[in-house]
Every structure is written in structure tokens, then in C-alpha cells.
N, C-alpha and C positions, 0 to 999 in steps of 0.2 A: 124419265132420264136425266131431267135436270137434280133429282132429288139423289141419284147415284154418282154427278159430276161433282156436288157440292159434298158428299160423304169425302169422296177422294179428293175433294180439294182440303177438306176441315184435316183427313188422314195425312195429307202432306203438308199441312202445316204446321200442325201438333209435331209431326216428323221432324220437319226442319225445327221447330223451337226445342223440342226434343235434342237435336243434332247440335244446337247451337248451345242449349244447357252445356251440353256432355265438352264441347268446342271451349267454353269458357272456365267449366270447372276444370278440364284437362291444363287450360293456359295456366290460371291460378295455382294449380298444384306447381306447374312445372317453375313458374314464379317464385313461390315460396320457396322451390326445391334450389333453385338457381340464388337466391337472396341468402340460403342456408350455406351452400356451399362457398358462396364469397365472402360470406363470416369466418366461416372455417378456414378459409385460406390467409386472408386478413390476420386472425389472431395467429395464426403458424409462419406467416412471415414476423411478426412482431417478437412473436418467443425466439425466433432464429436470430433476427438484429439483437434480442437481449442474451443470448447465448453468444453470440459474436464480442459484444460489448465487454462481458462477465468473463471471456476466456482471455481476450486482450489483457483485461485487468488484472487479471490473474497472472499472466505471462510478466506483467511487467512487476508484480511485486514479489515474481519467482526470480526475480534477475536482481533485484536490491537485496533479498533475502538471500540471496547466495552470496553476492559481496559482501553483505554484514556477516558472514558467518568466515569467509575466508578475512575477513579484516579483522574481525575480533580475535581469530586465533593469531593473526601475525603480530596482535598485541603484546602480548607474552614475548614476541623476539624483541620488540622493540624494547619494553622494559630491562631485557638483556643487556641489550645495547647499549642503554642508556649506564648503567650499573659499569659495564665494563668500561665505557668513556670514562665514567667519574674514577674509578680506579687506575687506569690507564694514564692520566692526568697526575696523577701522584710518581707515577714511575719517571724515568730520565728516559726513557723511547720513545722518542718523539717521532721516529719515522713509523714506527708502529702505530703511533695513536693516528697520527695522520691516513695510513690505510685504512683502520676502523671507522674514523671521522667519514671517510668516503663512501663507503660500503652503507654506514649508516644512514648519510645524507641522501644516494639513492633510493634507499627505501622506505623514507621518511616523504623523498620526492611521489614516488610512486602510488603510495598511501594516498597524499593528497590530492593527488589526480582523480583517485577514485573518488575522495572527497571527504574523506578524514582529516579534521581538526582537533588542536586541542583546545579542550576549555580554560578559560584562562580565569585562574581564582588564585587569591595571596593573602596574606595573613591581614585579617581588619576587613575584610568583605563579611556582608551580611551572610548570614547563616541559613539557607533556605532548601529545606528536607524533599522539594521535587528536581533540584539540582545538584545536591552534594549528599555522599554517604558518611552520615559521622560515625566515627570508628570508636569513639571515646569523646569524653568531657572531662576537663582538667577545670581546676579553680584557674579564674582568669588572671595572669600575670597584672593587667591593669583593669581598670574598672570601665575602659571606654572599649576591651574586647569582649565584656558581659553578650553573650549571646551571637558572638562572631568567630570567626573563624582564627584559630590560633595558628593552627600550622595544616600545611598539606603534605599529605602521607602519600596519596595517590593519584597521578594524573586521570585526568577524565578525557574523553573525546567523544566527540558526535559523527557521524556519518550523514552528510546532508543537514537535514533540520530533525534527527532522530538523536538523543544520547543513546552510544552504546556501550558507554562505560562511564560509571558517576567518579568523581574526584573524590577521595578519601580523604577525608580531613578532621582534623581535632576541632572541637568547641567549647569554646571557656563559659563556664557559666557562675 
């Protein structure tokens, strides 16, 4: 009878060990699965955060470029106003000139509030291909104007920090 009990105890012990090994195996498997799911969650969360940052940045760029397109299109109107003002100053109709100047100044104020600024370029300034658009080169009237700006044909503008229209210049050689 003692032998039968010892066989039963051995079976119970091996059954307990087997059960414990199965449980430990199950725990390890579930732990790995939890770690895998946690890693996947963290990656998904990081990807979502990057998506939010990217769309926010794209939205800001869209507003900037939309504004830039409108302001660039209005530069042709500004040029027309400047030509009209120059011609009207030659005439004797000062009341009309004042009306046109009033409208012109309002337009310029609105554009400046949007970040538009004229680029200050004058005769004798050094020519910089990154800042100026050379439309032609002429023999320099004086030696000191060689490689420098002889005349400014078109006004340049910046919108914020970005040049949206380069000043058109004549360079002496």
C-alpha cells in the first residue's frame, strides 16, 4: 500500500510540476503578448503625434502660401498705381491725384500689415545675384560703378523673410 501511495504522490507531484510549467509557460506567453501590444501602442501613439505635428505645420504653410499668392498677385496692381501716380503728378488735376494717393496708401498699408516690405536697393549698391535680378549689363558710366547697380528698373518685395519678387536692376561692367 505504501508503494501505491508513493506512486500517487509521484503522479501528483509530476502533475503539479507539469501544471506549474504550463502556467509559467502561459504567463511568459501572455507577458510577451502584452509587451508586443504595448510596443505597438507606443509606436502608434508616436505616429499619431507626428501626424498631428505634420498637419499643423502643413496648415501653417498653407496659410503662408495662400497669403503669398494673393500678395504676389496684388503687386501688379501696386505697380499700376505707382505708374498712374507718376503720370498724374505731371497733370494739373491735384484733387484726382489725392484720391488716387489715398487708395494707393490704403492698399500699401493692408499689404504691409500682411508682412509685405519693399526691398531697399539703390544706385551704387553692390550687385548680389541672390538678392537682385539683373535684366541687363551696360558699360559702367564711372569706374566706381563696375559690378555695382547702375539703375533700378523694378521694385523688389519681401513677404516676411522670403523674397517674393526680386528687384530688377541694371548692372555696370
